[in-house]
C-alpha positions in Angstrom: 0.0 0.0 0.0 1.4 3.4 -1.0 1.4 6.5 1.2 -1.5 7.9 -0.8 -3.5 4.7 -0.4 -2.7 4.5 3.3 -3.6 8.2 3.9 -7.1 7.9 2.2 -7.8 4.6 4.0 -7.0 6.3 7.3 -9.1 9.3 6.5 -12.0 7.0 5.6 -11.7 5.1 8.8 -11.7 8.3 10.8 -14.7 9.7 8.8 -12.7 12.7 7.7 -12.2 14.5 4.4 -8.7 15.3 3.0 -7.0 18.6 2.9 -4.4 19.0 0.1 -2.0 21.9 -0.1 -0.1 23.1 -3.1 3.2 25.0 -2.9 5.8 25.7 -5.6 9.1 24.1 -4.9 11.9 26.7 -4.4 9.5 29.7 -4.0 10.8 32.2 -3.0 14.0 30.2 -2.4 15.1 26.7 -1.5 15.4 27.1 2.3 12.1 29.1 2.8 10.3 26.6 0.6 11.6 23.6 2.6 10.6 25.3 5.8 7.0 25.7 4.5 6.8 22.2 3.2 8.2 20.7 6.5 5.5 22.7 8.4 2.6 21.6 6.3 1.8 18.3 8.0 1.8 19.9 11.4 -0.7 22.5 10.0 -3.1 19.7 9.2 -2.2 19.0 5.5 -3.0 15.4 4.5 -1.3 15.4 1.0 1.3 17.8 -0.3 1.3 18.9 -3.9 4.7 20.1 -4.8 4.9 22.3 -7.8 7.8 21.7 -10.3 8.8 25.1 -11.7 8.6 25.4 -15.5 9.2 28.3 -17.9 5.8 27.8 -19.8 3.2 26.9 -17.2 0.2 27.2 -19.6 -2.5 25.9 -17.2 -1.5 28.2 -14.3 -2.8 31.6 -13.4 -0.7 34.6 -12.6 -0.1 33.7 -9.0 1.3 30.2 -9.7 3.2 31.5 -12.8 4.9 34.1 -10.7 5.8 31.5 -8.1 7.4 29.4 -10.8 9.3 32.4 -12.0 10.6 33.2 -8.6 11.7 29.6 -8.0 13.5 29.5 -11.4 15.2 32.9 -10.7 16.4 31.5 -7.4 18.0 28.6 -9.2 15.4 25.8 -8.6 15.7 22.8 -10.9 14.1 19.4 -11.2 17.0 17.7 -9.3 16.8 20.4 -6.5 13.0 19.8 -6.3 13.6 16.1 -5.8 16.4 17.0 -3.3 13.8 19.1 -1.3 11.4 16.1 -1.2 14.2 13.8 0.0 15.1 16.3 2.7 11.5 16.4 3.8 11.4 12.6 3.9 14.2 12.6 6.6 11.7 13.7 9.2 8.3 12.6 7.6 7.9 9.2 6.0 4.1 9.3 6.1 2.7 12.4 4.4 2.2 11.7 0.6 3.9 14.1 -1.8 2.5 14.5 -5.3 4.8 16.3 -7.8 2.7 18.6 -10.0 3.9 20.2 -13.2 4.6 19.7 -16.9 6.2 17.0 -19.0 9.1 19.0 -20.6 11.5 18.9 -17.6 10.7 15.2 -17.0 11.3 14.4 -20.7 14.6 16.4 -20.7 15.7 14.5 -17.6 14.8 11.1 -19.2 11.6 9.3 -18.1 13.3 6.2 -16.7 16.0 8.3 -14.9 13.4 10.7 -13.5 11.1 7.9 -12.2 13.9 6.2 -10.4 15.1 9.5 -8.9 11.5 10.5 -7.9 10.8 7.2 -6.3 14.1 7.4 -4.4 13.3 10.9 -3.2 10.0 9.8 -1.7 7.6 11.1 -4.3 4.3 9.2 -4.3 2.4 10.5 -7.3 2.5 12.7 -10.4 0.1 15.2 -11.9 1.4 16.2 -15.3 -1.2 18.6 -16.7 -0.1 18.6 -20.3 -0.1 14.8 -20.9 -3.6 13.7 -22.0 -4.7 10.0 -21.7 -3.8 9.5 -25.3 -0.1 10.0 -24.3 -0.2 7.4 -21.4 2.7 5.4 -22.9 5.0 8.5 -22.4 4.8 8.6 -18.6 1.6 7.4 -17.0 2.1 3.7 -17.7 5.9 3.7 -16.8 5.1 5.7 -13.6 2.5 3.1 -12.5 5.0 0.3 -13.2 7.6 2.2 -11.1 5.1 2.4 -8.2 4.1 6.0 -8.6 0.5 7.0 -8.9 -0.5 9.0 -12.0 -3.2 11.4 -10.9 -5.5 12.8 -13.6 -7.5 16.0 -13.8 -11.2 16.0 -14.6 -13.0 19.3 -15.4 -16.5 20.6 -15.9 -16.1 19.8 -19.6 -15.2 16.1 -18.9 -18.5 14.6 -20.1 -19.6 11.0 -19.8 -18.1 10.1 -23.1 -14.6 11.4 -22.1 -14.7 10.3 -18.5 -13.8 6.6 -19.1 -10.7 7.6 -21.0 -9.7 10.0 -18.2 -10.2 7.3 -15.5 -8.2 4.7 -17.5 -4.8 4.2 -15.8 -5.5 6.9 -13.2 -4.6 5.9 -9.7 -4.3 7.4 -6.2 -7.0 9.9 -6.5 -8.8 12.0 -9.1 -8.4 15.8 -9.1 -11.6 17.6 -10.1 -11.0 21.1 -11.4 -14.0 23.0 -10.1 -14.0 25.7 -12.7 -13.0 26.1 -16.3 -9.9 28.2 -16.9 -6.6 28.8 -15.1 -5.7 28.4 -11.5 -6.6 31.2 -9.1 -9.5 32.4 -11.1 -13.2 32.4 -10.1 -14.3 31.0 -6.7 -15.5 27.4 -6.5 -19.2 26.9 -5.8 -20.2 23.8 -3.8 -23.7 23.9 -5.3 -22.3 23.5 -8.8 -19.5 21.1 -7.9 -21.7 18.7 -5.9 -23.7 17.2 -8.8 -20.5 16.9 -11.0 -18.7 15.1 -8.2 -21.6 12.7 -7.7 -21.7 12.0 -11.5 -18.0 11.1 -11.6 -18.1 9.1 -8.4 -20.7 6.8 -10.0 -17.9 5.8 -12.4 -15.0 5.3 -10.1 -14.0 4.2 -6.5 -11.1 6.6 -6.5 -11.2 9.5 -3.9 -12.2 12.7 -5.7 -10.5 15.8 -4.5 -11.7 19.3 -5.7 -9.4 22.2 -6.4 -9.2 25.7 -8.0 -11.0 28.7 -6.6 -10.8 27.7 -2.8 -9.5 30.5 -0.7 -11.1 30.4 2.8 -11.8 27.8 5.5 -15.5 28.2 4.8 -15.0 27.4 1.1 -12.7 24.4 1.9 -15.4 23.1 4.3 -18.2 23.6 1.7 -16.3 21.9 -1.1 -15.1 19.0 1.2 -18.7 18.3 2.1 -19.6 17.4 -1.5 -16.2 15.6 -2.3 -13.6 13.6 -0.6 -11.4 16.6 0.1 -10.3 20.0 -1.0 -7.1 21.5 -2.6 -5.8 25.0 -2.0 -2.9 26.4 -3.9 -3.1 30.0 -5.1 -4.2 31.4 -1.8 -1.2 29.8 0.0 1.2 30.8 -2.8 -0.1 34.4 -2.6 1.0 34.6 1.0 4.5 33.4 0.0 4.5 36.0 -2.7 3.7 38.7 -0.1 6.7 37.5 1.9 4.7 36.6 5.0 6.6 34.9 7.8 6.5 31.1 7.6 4.6 30.7 10.9 1.9 33.1 9.5 1.7 31.1 6.3 1.3 27.8 8.2 -1.3 29.4 10.5 -3.3 30.3 7.4 -2.9 26.7 6.1 -4.1 25.4 9.5 -7.3 27.3 9.2 -8.0 26.0 5.7 -7.2 22.4 6.9 -9.6 22.8 9.9 -12.3 24.0 7.5 -11.9 20.9 5.3 -11.7 18.6 8.3 -15.0 20.0 9.6 -16.9 18.8 6.6 
């Protein structure tokens, strides 16, 4: 059983929903980023999504794009991102880490080499937003064979004809994007998300986590009530952009996690 499987099994036994937090690796610099990541489990985060900085982040809104730019300017690379994960693993062998980003840096590294290094660093799953199911041979299937979950995104435009293809080879959990468009845009609405989550859950036993447009504990609670958990990224990254102290960032995350866990 992987860390992701174990985490969701534990949450189910406890009758709790998941809280997932996204941060960009190396933003604003390696040390600060590591301090934030190390503090996330203590703030109530169940799964960490670790952003892999890339020069052309087409699915990301301005906040996440800027975070990637800061990380790259500070010298962050794919090897350093894996180094950060490995450093985190020295004191936490339980909290799942999902690496989220784009295929180009992975392709440049070499898929087999990357998968071996990611596994050794303690990465548990991948979200690669620019690889559709039609490209599963490129990374998804090799990742699954290497023991890494490949987590797919579903969106409001993923209709019943498309959904089986999206679910094929997906493992760990499914990430439902609550709104159309880029990260950090409109606010997620539980009343709109609920029926879509129910529709998708009729087709899969995978946990379904909802992200995009969640900025407050109340919103995290509302979304988690209609799904298996909530993801917050841009709102956390915005605090890092504002150069808030790490304890203040983690206190904000704790409030979001408490919201999701109330659901």
